[in-house]
Residue frames relative to the residue before (quaternion, step in Angstrom):
aa qw qx qy qz dx dy dz
X 1.0000 0.0000 0.0000 0.0000 0.00 0.00 0.00
X 0.3698 -0.7617 0.4826 0.2237 3.59 -0.72 1.02
X 0.6950 -0.5022 0.3221 0.4013 3.54 -1.31 0.39
X 0.6292 0.5460 -0.3480 0.4300 3.59 1.00 -0.77
X 0.6674 0.4866 -0.3111 0.4701 3.61 0.93 -0.84
X 0.6263 0.5288 -0.3415 0.4599 3.59 1.01 -0.75
X 0.6518 0.5058 -0.3158 0.4686 3.56 0.98 -0.85
X 0.6502 0.5231 -0.3218 0.4473 3.58 0.95 -0.83
X 0.6543 0.5030 -0.3150 0.4687 3.58 0.97 -0.83
X 0.6414 0.5260 -0.3250 0.4543 3.56 1.00 -0.81
X 0.6506 0.5113 -0.3176 0.4630 3.58 1.00 -0.81
X 0.6212 0.5368 -0.3430 0.4564 3.61 1.02 -0.77
X 0.6923 0.4748 -0.2855 0.4624 3.58 0.83 -0.99
X 0.6409 0.5173 -0.3332 0.4589 3.59 0.98 -0.76
X 0.6414 0.5190 -0.3236 0.4631 3.57 1.02 -0.79
X 0.6402 0.5292 -0.3243 0.4527 3.56 0.97 -0.85
X 0.6795 0.4851 -0.2964 0.4638 3.57 0.90 -0.91
X 0.6554 0.5280 -0.3199 0.4351 3.56 0.98 -0.80
X 0.7615 0.3888 -0.2005 0.4782 3.58 1.00 -0.81
X 0.5423 0.6162 -0.4109 0.3967 3.60 1.21 -0.19
X 0.5935 -0.5490 0.4283 0.4037 3.60 -1.15 0.49
X 0.5127 -0.6614 0.4553 0.3039 3.58 -0.97 0.86
X 0.5022 -0.6314 0.4958 0.3214 3.55 -1.13 0.66
X 0.4511 0.6794 -0.5010 0.2897 3.55 -1.15 0.54
X 0.7597 -0.4129 0.2538 0.4335 3.54 -1.34 0.09
X 0.7326 0.4217 -0.2352 0.4798 3.59 1.07 -0.71
X 0.4301 0.7180 -0.4597 0.2971 3.62 1.24 0.09
X 0.5327 -0.5846 0.4877 0.3696 3.58 -1.16 0.51
X 0.5865 -0.5440 0.4535 0.3930 3.55 -1.25 0.36
X 0.3899 -0.7017 0.5427 0.2470 3.57 -1.24 0.41
X 0.6075 -0.5370 0.4388 0.3874 3.55 -1.24 0.50
X 0.3094 -0.7521 0.5613 0.1536 3.56 -0.99 0.93
X 0.3800 -0.6776 0.5765 0.2533 3.58 -1.00 0.83
X 0.1593 -0.8575 0.4884 0.0282 3.54 -0.21 1.37
X 0.8089 -0.0406 0.0721 0.5821 3.60 0.60 -1.15
X 0.3776 -0.7213 0.5373 0.2202 3.58 -0.98 0.90
X 0.1642 0.7546 -0.6247 0.1157 3.57 -1.00 0.91
X 0.3903 -0.7637 0.4690 0.2110 3.56 -0.40 1.27
X 0.8530 0.1617 -0.1362 0.4771 3.55 -0.91 1.00
X 0.3225 0.7765 -0.4981 0.2122 3.62 1.19 0.27
X 0.0819 -0.8252 0.5586 0.0176 3.59 -0.88 0.98
X 0.8174 -0.0425 0.0200 0.5742 3.64 1.11 -0.35
X 0.1710 -0.7475 0.6370 0.0794 3.52 -1.30 0.62
X 0.0179 0.8134 -0.5786 0.0571 3.60 -0.81 1.02
X 0.5183 0.6395 -0.4779 0.3067 3.55 -1.31 0.30
X 0.5653 0.0966 -0.6910 -0.4400 1.42 -2.27 -1.07
X 0.5372 -0.5461 0.5173 0.3815 3.52 -1.38 0.19
X 0.6933 -0.4739 0.3305 0.4307 3.58 -1.27 0.13
X 0.6515 0.4924 -0.3236 0.4779 3.60 1.22 -0.35
X 0.6073 -0.5962 0.3355 0.4040 3.59 1.28 0.10
X 0.5943 0.5860 -0.3654 0.4122 3.59 1.23 -0.26
X 0.3686 -0.6800 0.5882 0.2361 3.54 -1.28 0.58
X 0.2892 -0.7097 0.6061 0.2128 3.55 -1.32 0.35
X 0.1057 -0.8054 0.5832 -0.0093 3.54 -0.86 1.07
X 0.1920 -0.7298 0.6394 0.1471 3.56 -1.16 0.70
X 0.1155 0.7785 -0.6055 0.1182 3.55 -0.89 1.02
X 0.8538 -0.0445 -0.0100 0.5186 3.56 -0.86 1.06
X 0.7392 -0.4583 0.2236 0.4400 3.55 0.94 0.94
X 0.6840 0.4258 -0.2815 0.5212 3.61 1.26 0.12
X 0.3878 -0.7038 0.5410 0.2482 3.57 -1.31 0.27
X 0.0827 -0.7727 0.6291 0.0181 3.49 -1.25 0.69
X 0.3375 -0.6732 0.6060 0.2561 3.52 -1.36 0.33
X 0.1294 -0.7742 0.6184 0.0376 3.55 -1.10 0.83
X 0.2856 -0.7572 0.5605 0.1757 3.58 -0.71 1.02
X 0.6415 -0.5250 0.3774 0.4128 3.63 -1.17 0.38
X 0.6752 0.4774 -0.2944 0.4791 3.59 1.19 -0.45
X 0.6415 -0.5950 0.2982 0.3816 3.58 1.28 0.11
X 0.4868 0.6496 -0.4566 0.3641 3.62 1.19 0.10
X 0.1755 -0.7931 0.5809 0.0528 3.57 -0.92 1.01
X 0.0512 0.7931 -0.6042 0.0574 3.59 -0.91 0.93
X 0.5935 -0.5785 0.4110 0.3798 3.63 -1.12 0.57
X 0.0369 -0.7775 0.6278 0.0103 3.56 -1.18 0.66
X 0.8534 0.0895 -0.0903 0.5055 3.54 -1.11 0.80
X 0.4752 0.6799 -0.4307 0.3556 3.58 0.97 0.84
X 0.4453 0.6804 -0.4642 0.3512 3.57 1.19 0.50
X 0.7952 -0.3126 0.2150 0.4729 3.57 -1.29 -0.31
X 0.7528 0.3193 -0.1836 0.5456 3.58 1.09 -0.68
X 0.4388 0.7493 -0.4071 0.2834 3.55 1.28 0.31
X 0.6629 -0.5287 0.3959 0.3525 3.49 -1.40 -0.19
X 0.1196 0.7464 -0.6522 0.0566 3.53 -1.16 0.74
X 0.4129 -0.7151 0.5060 0.2493 3.58 -0.79 0.99
X 0.6639 -0.4935 0.3831 0.4111 3.54 -1.29 0.31
X 0.7744 -0.0118 0.0341 0.6317 3.58 1.15 -0.77
X 0.5568 -0.6128 0.4383 0.3499 3.58 -1.09 0.61
X 0.6739 0.4833 -0.2927 0.4760 3.59 1.25 -0.30
X 0.4185 0.7184 -0.4681 0.2994 3.61 1.24 -0.01
X 0.3589 -0.6844 0.5881 0.2388 3.55 -1.13 0.74
X 0.0328 0.8441 -0.5253 0.1024 3.51 0.49 1.34
X 0.0770 -0.8228 0.5631 0.0072 3.57 0.29 1.29
X 0.1283 -0.8248 0.5506 0.0078 3.57 -1.08 0.72
X 0.1461 -0.7402 0.6443 0.1249 3.53 -1.41 0.24
X 0.2977 -0.7017 0.6129 0.2083 3.54 -1.28 0.50
X 0.4732 -0.7039 0.4536 0.2736 3.59 -0.82 0.99
X 0.2736 -0.7450 0.5812 0.1798 3.60 -0.78 0.99
X 0.6135 -0.5258 0.4197 0.4135 3.57 -1.27 0.18
X 0.7910 0.3915 -0.2457 0.4009 3.55 -1.28 0.42
X 0.4689 0.6726 -0.4562 0.3458 3.61 1.16 0.40
X 0.1008 0.7979 -0.5767 0.1434 3.57 0.24 1.35
X 0.2105 -0.7701 0.5937 0.1007 3.56 -0.80 1.05
X 0.3485 -0.7852 0.4742 0.1923 3.54 -0.30 1.26
X 0.6739 0.5239 -0.3137 0.4160 3.58 0.84 -0.95
X 0.7419 0.3670 -0.2068 0.5216 3.59 1.08 -0.72
X 0.3001 -0.7844 0.4865 0.2409 3.59 1.33 -0.17
X 0.5812 0.5298 -0.4020 0.4690 3.55 0.80 1.07
X 0.3226 -0.7356 0.5668 0.1831 3.53 -1.35 0.23
X 0.4222 -0.6297 0.5805 0.2970 3.53 -1.17 0.62
X 0.4357 -0.7010 0.5053 0.2520 3.57 -1.08 0.76
X 0.4624 -0.6896 0.4727 0.2953 3.61 -0.66 1.04
X 0.8176 0.2512 -0.2429 0.4576 3.53 -1.18 0.85
X 0.4455 0.6193 -0.4990 0.4111 3.60 1.19 0.13
X 0.2792 -0.7364 0.5944 0.1630 3.56 -1.15 0.73
X 0.1000 -0.7623 0.6362 0.0640 3.56 -1.03 0.84
X 0.0338 -0.8184 0.5685 -0.0767 3.54 -0.76 1.16
X 0.5209 -0.6382 0.4712 0.3152 3.56 -1.03 0.81
X 0.1578 -0.7747 0.6092 0.0617 3.55 -0.98 0.93
X 0.1367 -0.8104 0.5685 0.0379 3.56 -0.39 1.29
X 0.3162 0.7425 -0.5173 0.2849 3.54 0.85 1.03
X 0.4758 -0.6334 0.5022 0.3467 3.58 -1.08 -0.71
X 0.4402 -0.3596 -0.7835 0.2511 1.51 -0.88 2.34
X 0.5730 -0.5808 0.4436 0.3709 3.52 -1.26 0.37
X 0.1549 0.8017 -0.5654 0.1167 3.56 -1.22 0.38
X 0.5371 -0.5771 0.5003 0.3580 3.52 -1.22 -0.70
X 0.2125 -0.7592 0.6044 0.1142 3.55 -0.99 0.92
X 0.2603 -0.7342 0.6037 0.1696 3.55 -1.26 0.51
X 0.0900 -0.7658 0.6352 0.0442 3.55 -1.05 0.84
X 0.3403 -0.7625 0.5185 0.1841 3.58 -0.62 1.15
X 0.6813 -0.5115 0.3200 0.4144 3.61 -1.17 0.37
X 0.6919 0.4391 -0.2904 0.4941 3.59 1.18 -0.45
X 0.6552 -0.6009 0.2876 0.3564 3.58 1.22 0.42
X 0.5040 0.6336 -0.4443 0.3837 3.61 1.17 0.36
X 0.1881 -0.8102 0.5519 0.0600 3.56 -0.76 1.10
X 0.0969 0.7734 -0.6232 0.0636 3.57 -1.16 0.69
X 0.5627 -0.5602 0.4725 0.3824 3.55 -1.29 0.33
X 0.2414 -0.7862 0.5574 0.1134 3.57 -0.87 1.03
X 0.7883 -0.1192 0.1138 0.5928 3.58 0.91 -0.92
X 0.2925 -0.7459 0.5725 0.1742 3.56 -1.07 0.74
X 0.1657 -0.7633 0.6207 0.0686 3.54 -1.17 0.76
X 0.0577 -0.8414 0.5368 0.0210 3.62 0.21 1.21
X 0.8181 0.3188 -0.2072 0.4315 3.52 -1.39 0.15
X 0.5565 0.5320 -0.4400 0.4623 3.55 0.92 1.00
X 0.5356 -0.6197 0.4651 0.3359 3.56 -1.25 0.40
X 0.7958 -0.1482 0.1497 0.5678 3.57 0.91 -0.93
X 0.3166 -0.6875 0.6149 0.2213 3.58 -0.88 0.94
X 0.0016 0.8715 -0.4824 0.0886 3.58 -0.62 1.10
X 0.7917 0.1628 -0.1354 0.5730 3.61 1.19 0.25
X 0.0030 0.8004 -0.5983 0.0390 3.58 -1.08 0.76
X 0.1399 0.7747 -0.6042 0.1234 3.57 -1.01 0.87
X 0.3830 -0.6768 0.5683 0.2688 3.57 -1.26 0.42
X 0.3659 -0.6645 0.6004 0.2534 3.53 -1.18 0.66
X 0.0572 -0.8226 0.5657 -0.0068 3.57 -0.22 1.27
X 0.6064 0.5633 -0.3507 0.4382 3.61 1.27 -0.08
X 0.5093 -0.6990 0.3706 0.3386 3.57 1.03 -0.76
X 0.4955 0.6659 -0.4469 0.3337 3.62 1.14 -0.17
X 0.7196 0.3644 -0.2279 0.5454 3.60 1.21 -0.53
X 0.5425 -0.6450 0.3774 0.3837 3.60 1.25 0.51
X 0.6085 -0.6168 0.3350 0.3702 3.58 1.03 0.87
X 0.3909 0.7256 -0.4824 0.2965 3.57 1.09 0.64
X 0.5540 -0.5538 0.5055 0.3618 3.50 -1.43 0.15
X 0.1804 -0.8015 0.5655 0.0722 3.58 -0.76 1.07
X 0.0477 -0.7943 0.6051 -0.0255 3.56 -0.92 0.99
X 0.1772 -0.7490 0.6273 0.1184 3.56 -1.05 0.83
X 0.0165 -0.7869 0.6167 -0.0134 3.54 -1.18 0.67
X 0.4259 -0.6778 0.5356 0.2688 3.55 -1.04 0.78
X 0.0693 0.7878 -0.6061 0.0846 3.55 -0.98 0.90
X 0.8391 -0.1825 0.0730 0.5072 3.56 -0.40 1.30
X 0.7615 -0.3975 0.1941 0.4738 3.55 0.89 0.96
X 0.6882 0.3968 -0.2718 0.5432 3.59 1.27 -0.12
X 0.4486 -0.6585 0.5204 0.3073 3.55 -1.33 -0.08
X 0.2096 -0.7224 0.6459 0.1304 3.52 -1.06 0.88
X 0.1437 -0.7822 0.6034 0.0576 3.58 -0.77 1.09
X 0.0719 -0.8137 0.5766 -0.0188 3.55 -0.71 1.16
X 0.1813 -0.7446 0.6324 0.1125 3.55 -1.18 0.69
X 0.1270 -0.8129 0.5683 0.0105 3.57 -0.73 1.13
X 0.2891 -0.7763 0.5346 0.1672 3.58 -0.73 1.05
X 0.7108 -0.4998 0.3061 0.3889 3.57 -1.32 0.17
X 0.6308 0.4781 -0.3486 0.5020 3.60 1.28 0.04
X 0.5763 -0.5984 0.3695 0.4162 3.57 1.30 0.00
X 0.4341 0.6983 -0.4626 0.3315 3.58 1.25 0.23
X 0.2133 -0.8058 0.5477 0.0722 3.56 -0.78 1.07
X 0.0546 -0.7721 0.6330 0.0122 3.56 -0.93 1.00
X 0.3074 -0.7375 0.5737 0.1803 3.56 -0.98 0.89
X 0.2528 -0.7906 0.5448 0.1193 3.57 -0.61 1.17
X 0.7656 -0.1355 0.0554 0.6265 3.57 1.20 -0.56
X 0.2277 -0.7529 0.5984 0.1524 3.54 -1.24 0.54
X 0.7269 0.4178 -0.2167 0.5001 3.57 1.28 0.03
X 0.2847 0.7751 -0.5151 0.2299 3.57 1.05 0.71
X 0.6252 -0.5235 0.4039 0.4148 3.60 -1.24 0.29
X 0.6158 -0.5637 0.4012 0.3770 3.57 -1.18 0.57
X 0.1374 0.7550 -0.6297 0.1207 3.57 -0.88 1.03
X 0.1572 0.7659 -0.6225 0.0354 3.55 -1.34 0.20
X 0.5676 0.6065 -0.4380 0.3438 3.55 -1.20 0.54
X 0.7728 -0.3617 0.2734 0.4441 3.52 -1.27 -0.52
X 0.0820 -0.8401 0.5361 0.0066 3.56 0.30 1.28
X 0.0525 -0.8044 0.5918 -0.0006 3.60 -1.21 0.51
X 0.3967 -0.6874 0.5544 0.2504 3.58 -1.18 0.64
X 0.4302 -0.7302 0.4793 0.2279 3.56 -0.84 1.05
X 0.5005 -0.6225 0.4980 0.3377 3.59 -1.08 0.64
X 0.6989 -0.5052 0.3099 0.4004 3.56 -1.25 0.47
X 0.7111 0.4884 -0.2662 0.4301 3.60 1.05 -0.67
X 0.4951 0.6746 -0.4207 0.3504 3.61 1.26 0.15
X 0.7058 -0.4748 0.2677 0.4524 3.57 0.64 1.18
X 0.8055 -0.2553 0.1982 0.4967 3.56 -1.13 -0.67
X 0.6527 0.5126 -0.3158 0.4599 3.59 1.28 -0.19
X 0.3315 0.7643 -0.4948 0.2471 3.60 1.25 0.18
X 0.8185 0.2243 -0.1961 0.4911 3.56 -0.89 1.00
X 0.6097 0.5537 -0.3603 0.4381 3.58 1.25 -0.15
X 0.5289 -0.6156 0.4848 0.3260 3.56 -1.30 0.39
X 0.1671 -0.7827 0.5953 0.0718 3.58 -0.77 1.08
X 0.0173 0.8122 -0.5775 0.0807 3.57 -0.79 1.06
X 0.3467 -0.7667 0.5075 0.1857 3.61 -1.00 0.80
X 0.1809 -0.7330 0.6401 0.1425 3.53 -1.32 0.47
X 0.3426 -0.7881 0.4770 0.1846 3.57 -0.30 1.26
X 0.6578 0.5437 -0.3201 0.4113 3.59 1.04 -0.66
X 0.7614 0.3223 -0.1896 0.5296 3.59 0.96 -0.80
X 0.4173 -0.7034 0.4684 0.3342 3.59 1.18 -0.55
X 0.5138 0.6616 -0.4111 0.3595 3.59 1.27 0.00
X 0.2416 -0.6938 0.6511 0.1903 3.50 -1.34 0.50
X 0.1636 -0.8063 0.5668 0.0431 3.55 -0.85 1.06
X 0.2213 -0.7411 0.6182 0.1404 3.55 -1.21 0.65
X 0.1696 -0.7761 0.6030 0.0728 3.56 -0.84 1.06
X 0.2899 -0.7430 0.5839 0.1515 3.56 -0.89 1.03
X 0.6837 -0.5001 0.3279 0.4183 3.62 -1.20 0.34
X 0.6637 0.4851 -0.3255 0.4672 3.62 1.13 -0.44
X 0.6037 -0.6005 0.3352 0.4032 3.59 1.30 0.14
X 0.5174 0.6346 -0.4300 0.3805 3.60 1.20 -0.18
X 0.2186 -0.7877 0.5696 0.0852 3.56 -1.10 0.75
X 0.0840 -0.7796 0.6206 0.0079 3.55 -1.07 0.90
X 0.4612 -0.6628 0.5040 0.3064 3.58 -0.96 0.81
X 0.3309 -0.7405 0.5560 0.1817 3.57 -0.92 0.96
X 0.7227 -0.2871 0.2742 0.5658 3.56 0.70 -1.17
X 0.2147 -0.7389 0.6166 0.1669 3.57 -1.28 0.36
X 0.2447 -0.7879 0.5449 0.1499 3.61 -0.15 1.20
X 0.5075 -0.6427 0.4830 0.3099 3.56 -1.17 0.60
X 0.3039 0.7304 -0.5277 0.3093 3.53 0.30 1.39
X 0.6400 -0.5034 0.3927 0.4276 3.60 -1.22 0.32
X 0.1900 -0.7778 0.5907 0.1007 3.57 -1.17 0.61
X 0.5266 0.6362 -0.4721 0.3083 3.54 -1.31 0.30
X 0.6837 -0.4906 0.3618 0.4012 3.52 -1.31 0.34
X 0.8332 0.0956 -0.1327 0.5282 3.58 -0.95 0.99
X 0.6751 0.4973 -0.2683 0.4744 3.58 1.26 0.26
X 0.7681 0.4368 -0.2112 0.4179 3.57 0.70 -1.13
X 0.8083 -0.2895 0.2014 0.4715 3.54 -1.37 -0.21
X 0.0640 -0.8375 0.5401 -0.0524 3.55 -0.81 1.10
X 0.8384 0.2041 -0.0386 0.5040 3.57 0.69 -1.12
X 0.0832 -0.8055 0.5867 0.0015 3.56 -0.94 0.97
X 0.1625 0.7645 -0.6198 0.0707 3.53 -1.28 0.52
X 0.3441 -0.7497 0.5313 0.1928 3.58 -0.97 0.86
X 0.4491 -0.6779 0.5204 0.2607 3.54 -1.12 0.80
X 0.2906 -0.8138 0.4780 0.1575 3.62 -0.46 1.17
X 0.6495 -0.4761 0.3977 0.4397 3.59 -1.27 0.18
X 0.7701 0.3397 -0.2644 0.4707 3.56 -1.05 0.81
X 0.5061 0.6816 -0.4172 0.3243 3.58 1.23 -0.28
X 0.6188 0.5805 -0.3583 0.3895 3.60 0.97 -0.77
X 0.6601 0.5051 -0.3116 0.4605 3.58 1.06 -0.73
X 0.7611 -0.1980 0.1586 0.5970 3.58 0.99 -0.80
X 0.3617 0.7312 -0.5264 0.2395 3.54 -0.94 0.85
X 0.2319 -0.7589 0.5976 0.1150 3.52 -1.36 0.21
X 0.2130 -0.7412 0.6222 0.1348 3.55 -1.19 0.69
X 0.1524 -0.7948 0.5857 0.0451 3.57 -1.04 0.86
X 0.0336 -0.7921 0.6083 -0.0392 3.56 -1.17 0.70
X 0.3617 -0.7318 0.5406 0.2036 3.59 -1.08 0.77
X 0.0879 -0.7745 0.6264 -0.0024 3.57 -0.94 1.04
X 0.1147 -0.8582 0.5001 0.0133 3.56 0.03 1.37
X 0.4657 -0.6411 0.5369 0.2896 3.56 -1.06 0.77
X 0.0268 0.8095 -0.5796 0.0901 3.59 -0.72 1.11
X 0.2978 -0.7981 0.4982 0.1618 3.58 -0.28 1.25
X 0.8461 0.1907 -0.1421 0.4771 3.54 -1.32 0.49
X 0.5472 0.5782 -0.3927 0.4606 3.54 0.98 0.91
X 0.5640 -0.5961 0.4332 0.3728 3.63 -1.03 0.64
X 0.7341 0.2596 -0.1741 0.6028 3.58 1.25 -0.49
X 0.1618 -0.8682 0.4614 0.0843 3.60 0.23 1.27
X 0.4322 -0.7328 0.4418 0.2846 3.60 1.22 -0.25
X 0.3527 -0.7616 0.5232 0.1473 3.52 -1.34 0.38
X 0.3587 -0.7465 0.4890 0.2739 3.62 1.28 0.08
X 0.5153 0.6382 -0.3980 0.4108 3.54 0.88 1.01
X 0.3472 -0.6381 0.6327 0.2683 3.51 -1.34 0.42
X 0.2255 -0.7921 0.5599 0.0908 3.55 -0.69 1.16
X 0.0439 -0.8018 0.5934 0.0553 3.56 -1.24 0.33
X 0.1030 -0.7357 0.6654 0.0730 3.51 -1.42 0.41
X 0.3734 -0.7201 0.5313 0.2445 3.59 -1.07 0.63
X 0.6447 -0.5035 0.4006 0.4127 3.54 -1.29 0.29
X 0.6132 0.5482 -0.3550 0.4445 3.59 1.06 -0.65
X 0.6152 0.5455 -0.3399 0.4565 3.59 1.03 -0.80
X 0.7271 0.4419 -0.2452 0.4647 3.57 0.82 -1.02
X 0.6193 0.5373 -0.3504 0.4528 3.59 1.03 -0.70
X 0.6249 0.5478 -0.3360 0.4434 3.58 1.06 -0.73
X 0.6802 0.4577 -0.2779 0.5005 3.58 1.20 -0.51
X 0.5962 -0.5992 0.3477 0.4058 3.59 1.29 0.00
X 0.4156 0.7102 -0.4730 0.3149 3.59 1.25 0.19
X 0.1375 -0.7976 0.5859 0.0410 3.57 -0.98 0.93
X 0.6352 -0.5000 0.4182 0.4143 3.53 -1.31 0.30
X 0.7412 0.3528 -0.2961 0.4883 3.56 -0.93 0.95
X 0.5437 0.6063 -0.4029 0.4177 3.59 1.26 -0.24
X 0.3694 -0.6873 0.5784 0.2379 3.53 -1.30 0.45
X 0.2296 -0.7482 0.6069 0.1384 3.59 -0.83 1.00
X 0.0718 -0.7935 0.6038 -0.0243 3.55 -0.90 1.04
X 0.0581 -0.8123 0.5802 -0.0064 3.59 -0.68 1.10
X 0.4372 -0.6848 0.5190 0.2657 3.55 -1.09 0.75
X 0.5470 -0.6049 0.4626 0.3478 3.55 -1.18 0.58
X 0.7224 0.3819 -0.2316 0.5279 3.57 1.00 -0.79
X 0.8663 0.0746 -0.0888 0.4859 3.57 -0.35 1.26
X 0.3845 -0.7651 0.4584 0.2378 3.61 1.10 -0.47
X 0.2585 0.7408 -0.5689 0.2464 3.60 1.09 0.53
X 0.1386 -0.8366 0.5300 0.0017 3.57 -0.73 1.11
X 0.0806 -0.7682 0.6343 0.0333 3.54 -1.03 0.90
X 0.3337 -0.6944 0.5932 0.2337 3.54 -1.35 0.28
X 0.1706 -0.7613 0.6198 0.0848 3.56 -1.03 0.89
X 0.0751 -0.7912 0.6069 0.0062 3.57 -0.89 1.01
X 0.0446 -0.7918 0.6091 -0.0051 3.57 -0.80 1.05
X 0.0778 0.7655 -0.6358 0.0616 3.55 -1.06 0.87
X 0.7863 -0.3227 0.2159 0.4807 3.57 -1.23 -0.27
X 0.6818 0.4976 -0.2829 0.4556 3.57 1.17 -0.53
X 0.6946 -0.4281 0.2832 0.5041 3.59 1.25 -0.11
X 0.5380 -0.6172 0.4755 0.3217 3.57 -1.28 -0.36
X 0.0061 0.7691 -0.6391 -0.0014 3.55 -1.19 0.64
X 0.2367 -0.7636 0.5822 0.1479 3.56 -1.24 0.37
X 0.0755 -0.7788 0.6218 0.0326 3.55 -1.29 0.46
X 0.5778 -0.5588 0.4384 0.4021 3.63 -1.13 0.45
X 0.1457 -0.8118 0.5626 0.0569 3.57 -1.01 0.83
X 0.8042 -0.1144 0.1108 0.5726 3.62 0.93 -0.81
X 0.4591 -0.6444 0.5386 0.2895 3.52 -1.18 0.65
X 0.5514 -0.6546 0.4240 0.2961 3.54 -1.21 0.49
X 0.5532 -0.5383 0.5086 0.3815 3.49 -1.43 -0.24
X 0.5148 -0.6774 0.4179 0.3185 3.61 -0.64 1.07
X 0.8396 0.0797 -0.1009 0.5278 3.57 -0.68 1.14
X 0.3749 0.7862 -0.4415 0.2152 3.58 1.29 0.05
X 0.1528 -0.7410 0.6474 0.0916 3.54 -1.23 0.65
X 0.1405 -0.8611 0.4880 0.0256 3.54 0.03 1.37
X 0.0321 -0.7849 0.6187 -0.0125 3.55 -1.06 0.87
X 0.8047 0.3674 -0.2198 0.4113 3.55 -1.35 0.27
X 0.7380 -0.4129 0.3279 0.4212 3.52 -1.31 -0.53
X 0.3735 -0.5885 0.6323 0.3382 3.50 -1.43 0.10
X 0.1732 -0.7853 0.5897 0.0750 3.59 -0.56 1.18
X 0.0148 -0.8178 0.5727 -0.0545 3.60 -0.45 1.23
X 0.0041 0.8354 -0.5443 0.0761 3.59 -0.54 1.19
X 0.3346 -0.6941 0.5981 0.2202 3.53 -1.12 0.73
X 0.5113 0.6509 -0.4648 0.3144 3.57 -1.18 0.47
X 0.8431 -0.1660 0.1337 0.4936 3.49 -1.25 -0.59
X 0.4653 -0.6743 0.4850 0.3058 3.62 -0.81 0.89
X 0.6131 -0.5549 0.4193 0.3747 3.57 -1.22 0.57
X 0.3307 -0.7430 0.5498 0.1904 3.57 -1.06 0.80
């Protein structure tokens, strides 16, 4: 390893330490390494049966709230990523996703996952584990973010971001697989994107997406225009900066759990732990996190902040310490309900 690379790694680690919440009695809780799963890149759900869907090393698994992991969609008609190293982020379809313009409905519990094949696009996996191509996204460098519009400003469509010649192409996909391009010139973003609830200040209902290199969080409106939300004081750079997003839902303060994927990544300053991480609602409430806040985690280490937007603007605060050496991918999955066991 040459001196320049050593210096760069040292600067990354120094930046992370400088921007992380200080250790001590008043520090936020840290993400807990909960369940080991080699190559884990994202956690989504739950399905109507209560199980989560996980992508790890190019395969899918089911995860129960109690932590049991079993293979899913691995039969002859099942799912397999283009490569076990693909950042195949995914979402599980919630109920009530009716697309008015297409006069159709997404089927609850269907899984939609980024396909970094050729051409790139989105695959669908049915609840019984059958996989197929749902929509293709040609002429892009990399599909890199996926989320459902559960608020309705995007007509309840599936939203996908993709890098294209240094910019972001934002696409909206209806329940028939019809693809509409909302913009081809958005700011660079990638990672665990999420649609803001209606109460998230002037950005309510818009798509929020992170840029790890600049540290900025961007809001995309249905017309494709993008506005900077905020830039938390966190480390920046490839494999280092802001990566994973998730909104705190109603009811979370009484009981709930947040989940995050920490992927093992060789030859990286943040080698990862091949673990599904978790935090309880009590942990986050102690840090001042409220329902409606946006949780934002860095790819390098998983340092997590909360962003709150209202009529007066947006602000951020420390929310949770990271996982030592963690390499974070995908969404922050935040759920109200039974506390973690």
